[in-house]
C-alpha positions in Angstrom: 65.8 -1.9 -94.5 67.9 -0.2 -91.8 65.7 1.8 -90.5 69.5 7.6 -74.1 75.9 15.4 -42.4 72.9 17.4 -43.0 74.7 20.8 -41.9 76.3 20.6 -45.4 73.2 20.0 -47.3 72.2 22.3 -50.0 68.8 21.9 -51.7 68.3 22.5 -55.3 65.4 25.1 -56.0 63.8 23.9 -59.2 64.3 27.3 -61.0 67.5 28.2 -59.0 71.2 27.5 -59.4 71.8 25.5 -56.3 74.1 22.4 -56.1 72.7 19.2 -54.5 74.8 17.4 -51.8 72.9 15.1 -49.5 69.1 15.2 -49.5 68.0 13.8 -46.1 64.3 14.4 -45.2 65.3 16.3 -42.1 67.7 18.5 -44.0 64.9 19.3 -46.5 62.5 20.4 -43.9 65.1 22.5 -42.1 66.5 24.2 -45.4 63.4 25.9 -46.2 63.7 29.1 -44.1 66.5 31.2 -42.6 66.2 33.6 -39.7 68.3 36.7 -40.2 71.1 37.2 -37.7 73.0 40.3 -36.6 75.5 41.2 -39.4 73.8 39.2 -42.1 73.4 40.4 -45.6 71.4 38.8 -48.5 74.6 38.2 -50.2 76.0 36.3 -47.4 72.9 34.4 -46.7 72.6 33.4 -50.4 76.1 32.1 -50.4 75.5 30.2 -47.2 72.5 28.5 -48.4 73.6 27.8 -51.9 71.2 30.2 -53.7 71.1 33.7 -55.2 70.1 37.1 -53.9 67.6 37.3 -56.7 66.1 34.1 -55.7 65.7 35.2 -52.0 64.3 38.7 -53.1 61.8 37.0 -55.4 60.5 34.4 -53.0 60.2 36.9 -50.1 58.8 39.9 -51.9 61.6 42.0 -50.7 61.6 45.6 -52.1 65.1 46.7 -51.1 67.8 44.1 -51.0 69.8 46.1 -48.6 67.0 46.3 -46.0 66.5 43.0 -43.9 65.8 42.9 -40.3 67.3 40.8 -37.4 64.9 38.0 -36.6 63.2 38.2 -40.1 62.3 34.7 -41.4 63.2 34.3 -45.1 62.0 31.6 -47.4 65.2 30.1 -49.0 64.1 26.9 -50.8 61.0 25.4 -52.3 59.1 22.9 -50.3 58.5 19.5 -51.9 54.9 20.5 -52.7 56.1 23.6 -54.4 58.6 21.6 -56.5 55.8 19.3 -57.5 53.6 22.2 -58.5 56.4 23.8 -60.4 57.1 20.6 -62.4 53.5 20.4 -63.2 53.4 23.9 -64.5 56.6 23.4 -66.4 55.3 20.4 -68.2 52.1 22.2 -69.1 53.6 25.3 -70.3 56.4 23.7 -72.1 54.2 21.3 -74.1 51.7 24.2 -74.8 54.5 26.4 -76.3 56.0 23.6 -78.4 52.6 22.5 -79.7 51.9 26.0 -80.7 55.1 26.3 -82.7 54.9 22.9 -84.5 54.7 22.8 -88.3 52.6 19.8 -89.1 53.7 19.7 -92.8 57.3 19.5 -91.7 56.6 16.7 -89.3 54.8 14.8 -92.1 57.8 15.4 -94.5 60.1 14.0 -91.8 57.8 11.0 -91.3 57.8 10.3 -95.0 61.5 10.3 -95.1 62.0 8.1 -92.2 59.4 5.6 -93.7 60.7 5.5 -97.3 64.4 6.1 -97.2 66.7 3.0 -97.2 68.8 4.0 -94.2 68.1 6.5 -91.3 70.8 8.1 -89.3 70.3 10.2 -86.1 72.6 12.8 -84.8 72.5 14.1 -81.2 74.7 14.6 -78.2 74.6 14.8 -74.3 71.3 14.5 -72.6 69.5 14.8 -76.0 70.9 11.5 -76.9 69.1 9.7 -74.2 65.8 11.1 -75.6 66.8 10.1 -79.1 67.5 6.6 -78.0 64.1 6.3 -76.6 62.7 7.5 -80.1 64.8 4.8 -81.9 63.5 2.2 -79.6 59.9 3.2 -80.8 60.9 3.1 -84.4 62.0 -0.5 -84.0 58.5 -1.4 -83.1 57.4 -0.5 -86.6 60.3 -2.3 -88.2 62.4 0.9 -88.8 65.9 0.5 -87.5 67.8 3.8 -87.3 71.5 4.2 -86.6 72.5 6.7 -84.0 75.7 8.1 -86.0 77.1 10.1 -83.0 76.8 7.3 -80.4 80.5 6.2 -80.8 82.0 9.3 -82.3 81.8 8.1 -85.8 79.6 10.7 -87.2 82.2 12.1 -89.8 83.1 8.5 -91.0 79.4 7.7 -91.3 78.6 11.0 -93.1 81.1 10.3 -95.8 79.4 7.0 -96.7 75.8 8.2 -96.7 74.0 8.9 -100.1 70.8 10.2 -101.6 69.0 7.0 -100.4 69.5 8.0 -96.8 68.0 10.5 -94.4 69.8 12.3 -91.7 67.9 13.7 -88.7 69.7 16.1 -86.4 68.3 16.8 -82.9 70.3 19.6 -81.1 68.9 22.4 -78.9 71.6 24.9 -79.5 73.1 23.3 -82.7 76.4 21.6 -82.5 79.3 23.3 -84.5 81.1 20.0 -84.5 78.4 18.7 -86.9 79.0 21.5 -89.4 81.5 19.4 -91.3 79.1 16.5 -91.4 76.2 18.5 -92.8 78.4 19.9 -95.5 79.5 16.4 -96.4 75.9 15.1 -96.4 74.9 18.0 -98.6 77.5 17.2 -101.2 76.4 13.5 -101.0 72.8 14.7 -101.8 71.4 13.4 -98.5 68.1 15.0 -97.3 68.7 16.5 -93.8 66.1 17.2 -91.1 66.8 19.4 -88.0 65.0 19.9 -84.7 66.5 22.9 -82.8 65.8 26.0 -80.7 68.6 28.1 -81.9 67.6 30.6 -84.6 71.2 31.3 -85.3 72.1 27.6 -85.7 74.7 27.4 -88.4 73.3 23.9 -89.5 70.0 25.4 -90.6 71.3 26.6 -94.0 72.0 22.9 -95.0 68.7 21.4 -93.8 65.7 20.5 -95.9 63.3 19.9 -93.1 63.4 22.2 -90.1 61.5 22.1 -86.7 62.1 25.2 -84.7 61.0 24.9 -81.0 60.7 27.9 -78.6 64.0 28.8 -76.8 62.9 28.9 -73.2 65.6 27.0 -71.3 67.9 30.0 -70.6 65.1 32.2 -69.6 63.7 29.7 -67.0 67.1 28.5 -65.7 65.8 24.9 -65.4 68.8 22.8 -66.8 67.7 20.5 -69.5 64.1 19.9 -68.2 62.5 21.9 -70.9 64.8 20.9 -73.9 64.3 17.2 -73.2 60.6 17.6 -72.6 60.3 19.5 -75.8 62.3 17.1 -77.8 60.4 14.2 -76.4 57.1 15.7 -77.3 58.2 16.5 -80.9 59.6 13.1 -81.4 56.6 11.4 -79.8 54.4 13.3 -82.4 56.8 12.3 -85.1 56.5 8.7 -84.1 52.7 8.8 -83.9 52.6 10.1 -87.5 55.0 7.4 -88.6 53.0 4.7 -86.8 49.7 5.8 -88.2 51.1 5.8 -91.8 52.8 2.4 -91.4 49.7 0.8 -90.0 47.1 2.6 -92.2 
């Protein structure tokens, strides 16, 4: 069975759009506030500190972005404690949202396919692939050995050789158009397909038999891939737990 120079330092606000350079402890401490100088504008301050006007306005409760005073102290970046609190809230809220959206029957169907099909093939790209590799390592512990079809760019070749005895599981937050040809081939070969995604307009959905739709929160929260990977990890951990229970029952 075949069964992832402190003056130039810019600190990344967890929910901001800042680029990280060097993160020395002194730089972190000094980068949290800025004192308004003569001739300053929020736009100039934001650019100088690697953040956005909206971020500064939000953090300081500013009513009019055109009205700031010389000598006014502005909070620019989050403190370490704030970052930790934000991460804690992010984990809590993300898992809560994903949990409330999960279809248990679909998870059970995916688990049954993974347990009983002759071969399992997983499809994912980018950061998600790391999360999927972790899922693959867990499955090995219950004697299921999946193939990561996209690992070496051989997904089209592999898809053509899959058949009704196989199961394909696609994990993609937005949905990868480059997989469209693959799923069309899989459908022609009578392969059952599972999909975990957040994109309600995902073109792959029309070809899938098992669909898990997670809430699309990443763009709204501007938190890079924190949410998507946490969401996928939670879904795949639940899927593994169901598989483990059935295999060892």
